[in-house]
C-alpha positions as a Markdown table, in Angstrom:
| # | Residue | x | y | z |
|---|---|---|---|---|
| 1 | Met | 13.9 | 98.3 | 66.0 |
| 2 | Glu | 15.0 | 101.5 | 64.2 |
| 3 | Ala | 18.5 | 102.6 | 64.9 |
| 4 | Arg | 19.0 | 105.8 | 66.9 |
| 5 | Pro | 20.0 | 108.8 | 64.8 |
| 6 | Ala | 23.7 | 109.5 | 64.9 |
| 7 | Asp | 25.1 | 112.1 | 67.3 |
| 8 | Cys | 28.7 | 111.7 | 66.1 |
| 9 | Val | 29.9 | 110.7 | 62.6 |
| 10 | Val | 33.4 | 109.3 | 62.4 |
| 11 | Leu | 34.5 | 109.7 | 58.8 |
| 12 | Gln | 37.6 | 107.4 | 58.9 |
| 13 | Pro | 38.6 | 104.6 | 61.3 |
| 14 | Ile | 39.9 | 105.5 | 64.8 |
| 15 | Ala | 40.9 | 103.2 | 67.6 |
| 16 | Glu | 38.2 | 101.5 | 69.5 |
| 17 | Thr | 39.3 | 103.2 | 72.7 |
| 18 | Gly | 38.1 | 106.5 | 71.3 |
| 19 | Leu | 34.8 | 105.1 | 70.1 |
| 20 | Ala | 34.2 | 103.5 | 73.4 |
| 21 | Arg | 34.8 | 106.9 | 75.2 |
| 22 | Leu | 32.2 | 108.5 | 72.9 |
| 23 | Arg | 29.6 | 105.8 | 73.5 |
| 24 | Ala | 30.2 | 105.8 | 77.2 |
| 25 | Ala | 29.2 | 109.5 | 77.2 |
| 26 | Gly | 25.9 | 108.5 | 75.7 |
| 27 | Leu | 26.5 | 109.4 | 72.0 |
| 28 | Ala | 25.2 | 107.3 | 69.2 |
| 29 | Val | 28.3 | 106.9 | 67.0 |
| 30 | His | 28.1 | 106.2 | 63.2 |
| 31 | Val | 31.5 | 105.0 | 61.8 |
| 32 | Ala | 31.6 | 105.5 | 58.1 |
| 33 | Ala | 32.7 | 102.7 | 55.7 |
| 34 | Arg | 34.4 | 105.5 | 53.8 |
| 35 | Pro | 34.2 | 109.3 | 53.8 |
| 36 | Asp | 31.5 | 109.6 | 51.1 |
| 37 | Leu | 29.3 | 112.6 | 51.4 |
| 38 | Glu | 26.2 | 111.2 | 49.7 |
| 39 | Ala | 26.3 | 108.0 | 51.7 |
| 40 | Leu | 26.6 | 109.9 | 54.9 |
| 41 | Arg | 24.0 | 112.6 | 54.4 |
| 42 | Pro | 21.4 | 110.8 | 56.6 |
| 43 | Ala | 23.9 | 110.5 | 59.5 |
| 44 | Leu | 25.2 | 114.1 | 59.1 |
| 45 | Ala | 21.7 | 115.5 | 59.2 |
| 46 | Thr | 21.4 | 114.6 | 62.9 |
| 47 | Ala | 25.0 | 114.7 | 64.0 |
| 48 | Arg | 26.2 | 117.2 | 66.6 |
| 49 | Ala | 29.9 | 116.1 | 66.2 |
| 50 | Ala | 32.1 | 114.8 | 63.4 |
| 51 | Ile | 35.6 | 113.3 | 63.6 |
| 52 | Thr | 37.9 | 113.2 | 60.6 |
| 53 | Arg | 41.4 | 112.3 | 59.8 |
| 54 | Asn | 43.1 | 113.3 | 56.5 |
| 55 | Ala | 39.7 | 113.4 | 54.7 |
| 56 | Gly | 39.1 | 116.8 | 56.4 |
| 57 | Phe | 35.7 | 118.5 | 56.4 |
| 58 | Ser | 34.7 | 121.0 | 53.7 |
| 59 | Ala | 32.0 | 123.7 | 53.6 |
| 60 | Glu | 29.9 | 121.3 | 51.6 |
| 61 | Trp | 30.0 | 118.7 | 54.4 |
| 62 | Met | 29.1 | 121.4 | 56.9 |
| 63 | Ala | 26.1 | 122.5 | 54.8 |
| 64 | Ala | 24.9 | 118.9 | 55.1 |
| 65 | Ser | 25.3 | 118.9 | 58.9 |
| 66 | Pro | 22.8 | 121.5 | 60.2 |
| 67 | Arg | 23.1 | 120.4 | 63.9 |
| 68 | Leu | 26.9 | 120.2 | 63.9 |
| 69 | Glu | 28.6 | 121.8 | 66.9 |
| 70 | Val | 32.1 | 120.5 | 66.7 |
| 71 | Ile | 34.6 | 118.9 | 64.2 |
| 72 | Gly | 37.4 | 116.9 | 65.7 |
| 73 | Ser | 40.6 | 116.3 | 63.8 |
| 74 | His | 42.3 | 113.0 | 64.7 |
| 75 | Gly | 45.8 | 114.5 | 64.7 |
| 76 | Thr | 47.3 | 118.0 | 64.6 |
| 77 | Gly | 46.8 | 119.1 | 61.1 |
| 78 | Leu | 43.7 | 121.2 | 60.2 |
| 79 | Asp | 44.7 | 121.8 | 56.6 |
| 80 | Ala | 41.8 | 119.9 | 55.1 |
| 81 | Ile | 39.1 | 121.4 | 57.4 |
| 82 | Asp | 37.5 | 124.6 | 56.0 |
| 83 | Leu | 38.1 | 126.8 | 59.1 |
| 84 | Pro | 36.5 | 130.0 | 57.8 |
| 85 | Ala | 33.3 | 128.0 | 57.0 |
| 86 | Ala | 33.4 | 126.5 | 60.5 |
| 87 | Arg | 33.7 | 129.9 | 62.1 |
| 88 | Ala | 30.9 | 131.3 | 59.9 |
| 89 | Arg | 28.6 | 128.5 | 61.1 |
| 90 | Gly | 29.7 | 128.7 | 64.7 |
| 91 | Ile | 31.2 | 125.2 | 64.7 |
| 92 | Ala | 34.1 | 124.5 | 67.0 |
| 93 | Val | 37.2 | 122.8 | 65.7 |
| 94 | Val | 39.4 | 120.7 | 67.9 |
| 95 | Asn | 42.5 | 118.6 | 67.4 |
| 96 | Thr | 45.1 | 116.5 | 69.3 |
| 97 | Pro | 48.5 | 118.3 | 69.4 |
| 98 | Gly | 51.2 | 116.1 | 70.8 |
| 99 | Ala | 49.2 | 112.8 | 71.0 |
| 100 | Asn | 51.2 | 111.2 | 68.2 |
| 101 | Ala | 54.4 | 113.1 | 68.7 |
| 102 | Gln | 56.5 | 110.2 | 70.0 |
| 103 | Ser | 55.4 | 107.9 | 67.2 |
| 104 | Val | 56.2 | 110.5 | 64.5 |
| 105 | Ala | 59.6 | 111.3 | 66.1 |
| 106 | Glu | 60.5 | 107.6 | 66.1 |
| 107 | Leu | 59.6 | 107.3 | 62.4 |
| 108 | Ala | 61.7 | 110.4 | 61.6 |
| 109 | Phe | 64.7 | 108.8 | 63.2 |
| 110 | Ala | 64.0 | 105.5 | 61.6 |
| 111 | Leu | 64.1 | 107.2 | 58.2 |
| 112 | Met | 67.4 | 108.9 | 59.1 |
| 113 | Leu | 68.8 | 105.5 | 60.1 |
| 114 | Ala | 67.5 | 103.9 | 56.9 |
| 115 | Cys | 69.2 | 106.6 | 54.9 |
| 116 | Ser | 72.5 | 106.6 | 56.8 |
| 117 | Thr | 72.9 | 102.8 | 56.6 |
| 118 | Ser | 71.5 | 102.4 | 53.0 |
| 119 | Leu | 69.2 | 99.9 | 54.6 |
| 120 | Leu | 66.9 | 99.4 | 51.6 |
| 121 | Ala | 69.9 | 98.8 | 49.3 |
| 122 | Ala | 71.4 | 96.4 | 51.9 |
| 123 | Asp | 68.1 | 94.4 | 52.0 |
| 124 | Arg | 67.9 | 94.3 | 48.2 |
| 125 | Ala | 71.6 | 93.1 | 48.0 |
| 126 | Val | 70.9 | 90.1 | 50.2 |
| 127 | Arg | 67.7 | 89.2 | 48.4 |
| 128 | Thr | 69.5 | 89.3 | 45.0 |
| 129 | His | 72.5 | 87.3 | 46.3 |
| 130 | Asp | 74.8 | 90.2 | 46.1 |
| 131 | Phe | 76.5 | 89.7 | 49.5 |
| 132 | Gly | 79.6 | 91.5 | 48.1 |
| 133 | Trp | 77.6 | 94.7 | 48.3 |
| 134 | Arg | 78.9 | 95.2 | 51.8 |
| 135 | Met | 82.3 | 95.9 | 50.3 |
| 136 | Arg | 80.9 | 98.7 | 48.2 |
| 137 | Ala | 78.5 | 100.0 | 50.8 |
| 138 | Arg | 78.7 | 103.7 | 51.7 |
| 139 | Thr | 77.2 | 104.2 | 55.1 |
| 140 | Val | 77.8 | 106.8 | 57.8 |
| 141 | Glu | 77.3 | 107.1 | 61.5 |
| 142 | Leu | 74.8 | 109.6 | 62.9 |
| 143 | Ser | 76.9 | 110.1 | 66.0 |
| 144 | Gly | 78.9 | 113.3 | 65.8 |
| 145 | Arg | 76.7 | 114.6 | 62.9 |
| 146 | Cys | 74.8 | 117.9 | 62.8 |
| 147 | Leu | 71.0 | 117.5 | 63.0 |
| 148 | Gly | 69.0 | 120.5 | 61.8 |
| 149 | Leu | 65.3 | 120.9 | 62.7 |
| 150 | Leu | 63.0 | 123.2 | 60.8 |
| 151 | Gly | 60.4 | 123.9 | 63.4 |
| 152 | Phe | 60.5 | 123.1 | 67.1 |
| 153 | Gly | 57.1 | 121.8 | 68.2 |
| 154 | Ala | 56.3 | 118.6 | 70.1 |
| 155 | Ile | 57.6 | 116.2 | 67.5 |
| 156 | Ala | 60.8 | 118.1 | 66.8 |
| 157 | Arg | 61.6 | 118.3 | 70.5 |
| 158 | Arg | 61.4 | 114.5 | 70.7 |
| 159 | Val | 63.6 | 114.2 | 67.6 |
| 160 | Ala | 66.1 | 116.5 | 69.2 |
| 161 | Arg | 66.1 | 114.3 | 72.4 |
| 162 | Ile | 66.8 | 111.2 | 70.3 |
| 163 | Gly | 69.5 | 113.0 | 68.3 |
| 164 | Leu | 71.3 | 114.2 | 71.4 |
| 165 | Ala | 71.1 | 110.6 | 72.8 |
| 166 | Phe | 72.8 | 109.5 | 69.6 |
| 167 | Gly | 75.6 | 112.0 | 70.2 |
| 168 | Met | 74.5 | 114.4 | 67.5 |
| 169 | Glu | 74.7 | 118.2 | 67.6 |
| 170 | Val | 71.3 | 119.7 | 67.2 |
| 171 | Ala | 70.2 | 123.1 | 66.0 |
| 172 | Ala | 66.7 | 124.4 | 65.1 |
| 173 | Leu | 65.0 | 127.2 | 63.3 |
| 174 | Ser | 61.7 | 128.1 | 65.0 |
| 175 | Arg | 59.2 | 130.9 | 64.7 |
| 176 | His | 58.1 | 130.4 | 68.3 |
| 177 | Ala | 61.0 | 129.0 | 70.4 |
| 178 | Gly | 63.7 | 131.6 | 71.2 |
| 179 | Pro | 67.3 | 130.8 | 71.8 |
| 180 | Gly | 66.8 | 130.5 | 75.6 |
| 181 | Glu | 64.1 | 127.9 | 75.2 |
| 182 | Leu | 66.1 | 126.0 | 72.6 |
| 183 | Ala | 69.1 | 126.0 | 74.8 |
| 184 | Ser | 67.1 | 124.5 | 77.7 |
| 185 | His | 66.6 | 121.5 | 75.4 |
| 186 | Gly | 70.3 | 121.3 | 74.5 |
| 187 | Val | 69.6 | 122.8 | 71.0 |
| 188 | Ser | 71.3 | 125.7 | 69.3 |
| 189 | Ala | 69.3 | 128.4 | 67.4 |
| 190 | Ala | 69.9 | 128.8 | 63.7 |
| 191 | Ser | 69.9 | 132.3 | 62.5 |
| 192 | Asp | 68.0 | 131.7 | 59.3 |
| 193 | Leu | 67.1 | 128.9 | 56.8 |
| 194 | Pro | 70.3 | 129.2 | 54.6 |
| 195 | Ala | 72.4 | 128.9 | 57.7 |
| 196 | Leu | 70.5 | 125.8 | 58.9 |
| 197 | Leu | 70.7 | 124.3 | 55.4 |
| 198 | Ala | 74.5 | 124.8 | 55.1 |
| 199 | Trp | 75.1 | 123.5 | 58.7 |
| 200 | Ser | 73.0 | 120.3 | 58.7 |
| 201 | Asp | 74.3 | 116.8 | 57.9 |
| 202 | Val | 70.7 | 115.7 | 58.5 |
| 203 | Leu | 67.7 | 118.1 | 58.0 |
| 204 | Ser | 64.4 | 117.0 | 59.6 |
| 205 | Leu | 61.3 | 119.0 | 58.7 |
| 206 | His | 58.7 | 119.8 | 61.4 |
| 207 | Ala | 57.0 | 123.0 | 60.3 |
| 208 | Val | 53.7 | 123.8 | 58.5 |
| 209 | Pro | 53.9 | 125.3 | 55.0 |
| 210 | Ser | 52.7 | 128.8 | 54.3 |
| 211 | Gly | 53.4 | 129.6 | 50.7 |
| 212 | Pro | 55.8 | 128.0 | 48.3 |
| 213 | Pro | 57.8 | 125.0 | 49.5 |
| 214 | Pro | 60.8 | 126.3 | 51.5 |
| 215 | Ile | 62.8 | 123.2 | 50.5 |
| 216 | Asp | 63.1 | 124.0 | 46.7 |
| 217 | Ala | 65.9 | 123.6 | 44.2 |
| 218 | Ala | 67.7 | 126.6 | 45.6 |
| 219 | Ala | 67.5 | 125.3 | 49.2 |
| 220 | Leu | 68.6 | 121.9 | 48.2 |
| 221 | Ala | 71.6 | 123.4 | 46.4 |
| 222 | Gln | 72.7 | 125.0 | 49.8 |
| 223 | Met | 72.8 | 121.6 | 51.6 |
| 224 | Lys | 75.9 | 119.6 | 52.0 |
| 225 | Pro | 76.6 | 117.0 | 49.2 |
| 226 | Gly | 76.4 | 114.2 | 51.8 |
| 227 | Ala | 73.3 | 115.6 | 53.5 |
| 228 | Ile | 70.1 | 113.6 | 54.4 |
| 229 | Leu | 66.6 | 115.2 | 54.2 |
| 230 | Val | 63.7 | 113.8 | 56.3 |
| 231 | Asn | 60.1 | 115.0 | 56.1 |
| 232 | Thr | 57.4 | 113.7 | 58.4 |
| 233 | Ala | 55.5 | 117.0 | 58.6 |
| 234 | Arg | 53.8 | 118.1 | 55.4 |
| 235 | Gly | 54.4 | 117.2 | 51.8 |
| 236 | Ala | 54.0 | 120.8 | 50.7 |
| 237 | Leu | 57.3 | 121.7 | 52.5 |
| 238 | Val | 59.3 | 120.1 | 49.7 |
| 239 | Asp | 59.4 | 120.7 | 46.0 |
| 240 | Glu | 59.2 | 117.0 | 45.1 |
| 241 | Gly | 60.5 | 117.4 | 41.5 |
| 242 | Ala | 63.5 | 119.4 | 42.8 |
| 243 | Leu | 64.2 | 116.7 | 45.4 |
| 244 | Ala | 64.1 | 113.9 | 42.9 |
| 245 | Ala | 66.5 | 115.8 | 40.7 |
| 246 | Ala | 68.9 | 116.6 | 43.6 |
| 247 | Leu | 69.0 | 112.9 | 44.5 |
| 248 | Ala | 69.5 | 111.8 | 40.8 |
| 249 | Glu | 72.3 | 114.2 | 40.4 |
| 250 | Gly | 73.9 | 113.3 | 43.8 |
| 251 | Arg | 73.6 | 116.9 | 45.1 |
| 252 | Ile | 72.4 | 115.4 | 48.4 |
| 253 | Ala | 73.0 | 111.8 | 49.6 |
| 254 | Ala | 69.6 | 110.5 | 50.6 |
| 255 | Ala | 66.1 | 111.4 | 51.7 |
| 256 | Gly | 63.3 | 109.8 | 53.7 |
| 257 | Leu | 59.6 | 110.9 | 53.2 |
| 258 | Asp | 56.5 | 110.0 | 55.1 |
| 259 | Val | 54.4 | 112.8 | 53.6 |
| 260 | Phe | 53.7 | 113.9 | 50.0 |
| 261 | Ser | 51.8 | 116.5 | 48.0 |
| 262 | Pro | 49.4 | 115.1 | 46.8 |
| 263 | Glu | 48.9 | 112.0 | 48.8 |
| 264 | Pro | 49.4 | 109.4 | 47.6 |
| 265 | Pro | 52.0 | 110.3 | 45.0 |
| 266 | Arg | 50.5 | 110.2 | 41.5 |
| 267 | Pro | 51.7 | 107.4 | 39.2 |
| 268 | Gly | 54.7 | 108.8 | 37.3 |
| 269 | Ser | 55.8 | 111.0 | 40.2 |
| 270 | Pro | 59.6 | 111.5 | 40.0 |
| 271 | Leu | 59.8 | 110.4 | 43.6 |
| 272 | Leu | 58.9 | 106.9 | 42.7 |
| 273 | Ser | 62.0 | 106.4 | 40.6 |
| 274 | Ala | 64.4 | 108.6 | 42.5 |
| 275 | Pro | 67.5 | 106.9 | 43.9 |
| 276 | Asn | 68.5 | 106.8 | 47.6 |
| 277 | Leu | 65.0 | 107.7 | 48.7 |
| 278 | Val | 63.1 | 105.9 | 51.4 |
| 279 | Leu | 59.3 | 106.3 | 51.3 |
| 280 | Ser | 56.5 | 105.4 | 53.8 |
| 281 | Pro | 52.8 | 105.9 | 53.3 |
| 282 | His | 52.1 | 108.6 | 56.0 |
| 283 | Ile | 52.5 | 106.2 | 58.9 |
| 284 | Gly | 54.2 | 108.6 | 61.4 |
| 285 | Gly | 51.3 | 108.6 | 63.8 |
| 286 | Ala | 50.2 | 105.0 | 63.2 |
| 287 | Ala | 51.9 | 103.2 | 66.1 |
| 288 | Arg | 49.3 | 101.4 | 68.2 |
| 289 | Glu | 50.0 | 103.5 | 71.3 |
| 290 | Ala | 49.7 | 106.7 | 69.3 |
| 291 | Met | 46.5 | 105.6 | 67.7 |
| 292 | Asp | 45.0 | 104.9 | 71.2 |
| 293 | Arg | 46.2 | 108.2 | 72.6 |
| 294 | Thr | 45.0 | 110.2 | 69.6 |
| 295 | Ala | 41.5 | 108.5 | 69.5 |
| 296 | Leu | 41.1 | 109.2 | 73.2 |
| 297 | Ala | 42.3 | 112.8 | 72.9 |
| 298 | Val | 40.0 | 113.6 | 70.0 |
| 299 | Ala | 37.0 | 112.0 | 71.8 |
| 300 | Asp | 37.7 | 113.9 | 74.9 |
| 301 | Ala | 38.1 | 117.2 | 73.0 |
| 302 | Val | 34.8 | 116.6 | 71.2 |
| 303 | Leu | 33.0 | 115.7 | 74.4 |
| 304 | Ala | 34.3 | 118.8 | 76.1 |
| 305 | Val | 32.8 | 121.0 | 73.5 |
| 306 | Leu | 29.4 | 119.2 | 73.5 |
| 307 | Glu | 29.3 | 119.3 | 77.3 |
| 308 | Gly | 30.2 | 122.9 | 77.4 |
| 309 | Thr | 33.4 | 122.5 | 79.5 |
| 310 | Gln | 35.9 | 123.5 | 76.8 |
| 311 | Gly | 35.3 | 126.7 | 75.0 |
| 312 | Gly | 32.1 | 126.3 | 73.1 |
| 313 | Arg | 30.6 | 126.9 | 69.7 |
| 314 | Gly | 32.6 | 128.8 | 67.3 |
| 315 | Met | 36.0 | 128.4 | 69.0 |
| 316 | Asp | 39.0 | 126.9 | 67.3 |
| 317 | Arg | 41.0 | 124.9 | 69.8 |
| 318 | His | 44.4 | 123.9 | 68.5 |
| 319 | Ala | 48.0 | 124.4 | 69.2 |
| 320 | Pro | 50.0 | 126.8 | 67.0 |
| 321 | Leu | 50.5 | 125.2 | 63.6 |
| 322 | Thr | 54.1 | 126.3 | 63.0 |
| 323 | Gly | 57.3 | 125.2 | 64.7 |
């Protein structure tokens, strides 16, 4: 029997919970082996909905999808979706703000701890029979340190909560949350980026870039020599060459990155040989619980548009993309 034409194309894997939600609503779901436009043209020709992750959805893909009503982003970021093209075609764009916030916040703190304890060097010392490394180790406690947050969205708020539980003092620089709102979370308001840089023992990034990287060579020079930088937000927030140089020269103590520009880092990237740098392959939202929540959230958002209960064609539905 000939397969039913696709109603929804899923470009990259999502949790089965979300696929089941779509199918229970009566949609024929086509899950792609990989986000390859030519291979997916037959499915896109009939699809009313598409769900994507970091592959995004370009104007060329939209042109191949004449019946498309909604694009769902599995996550918060819409950077890789051509929003002007979607608006021009009357295609709604939805995402899942907050669904993976706890998972990303926990990874941000894991990176802080890995940096403050020199955890990777400690692991390497044991594996190379250098147990005496512990006598040379330079580790610091996070308790009592100053945690700076660039942005104060759903993820940063959870990072702040963990930091406060660790006994850290927390301050944030936010475009949207005023001093009163920050204070209600136990967080101080930074006056500007230079002030936040100079104050922070640990700086955690939670904003969306708009222009050149705010954490460039000049910004890194304003940080404390013993500072730790953590980025679980967007790779474009950091000048990666400047960061590698700052680490090599000891201008900051350590850094932890879960995001890069581009992703993955190219062979020969200075990050790959930089000292005191902990790297993870964009796994902030990859905890099992977060994947389930995000898959269900994007499925529900897509279905709401298709069923006419949430906005409708041509409406972008997403949380503000800056902290």
